[in-house]
C-alpha positions, -999 to 999 in steps of 0.1 A, spaced: -635 18 691 -662 -8 694 -670 -32 668 -706 -14 665 -687 15 657 -666 0 631 -695 -19 613 -715 14 614 -684 37 598 -684 4 570 -723 7 568 -720 47 562 -689 36 535 -714 12 514 -746 35 520 -760 7 539 -787 10 565 -773 2 602 -772 -31 611 -770 -43 577 -734 -56 579 -725 -89 602 -686 -94 608 -696 -133 589 -704 -121 558 -692 -126 527 -679 -96 507 -691 -110 475 -724 -112 488 -722 -74 494 -734 -56 459 -718 -27 477 -688 -35 484 -671 -20 450 -641 -2 439 -660 34 449 -662 17 483 -626 3 485 -616 35 479 -632 54 504 -623 24 528 -585 34 519 -591 76 525 -608 66 559 -582 43 571 -557 72 566 -580 98 584 -593 76 611 -566 52 619 -535 66 603 -528 35 582 -520 31 548 -536 4 526 -525 -15 496 -547 -28 466 -534 -61 479 -547 -58 513 -581 -52 499 -581 -78 471 -573 -107 503 -605 -93 522 -635 -123 520 -653 -112 548 -665 -82 570 -643 -93 597 -613 -93 578 -619 -55 572 -627 -51 607 -595 -66 619 -576 -37 599 -595 -9 619 -571 -5 648 -552 21 652 
């Protein structure tokens, strides 16, 4: 899966328009990155990547790139 596909998955989770997210963006500046988006991320990681993600891991995210780095099989 390439970076564009990963960004598209995150945009879908956050209900953002395609092309909105960039890896260097701070999660603090993304209003749509909230508890519901985080929960959707956990489900996506389990379903699409077979990984379990902890709350501590999610709280450590600072940028979109931090999330992208976890999206590997």
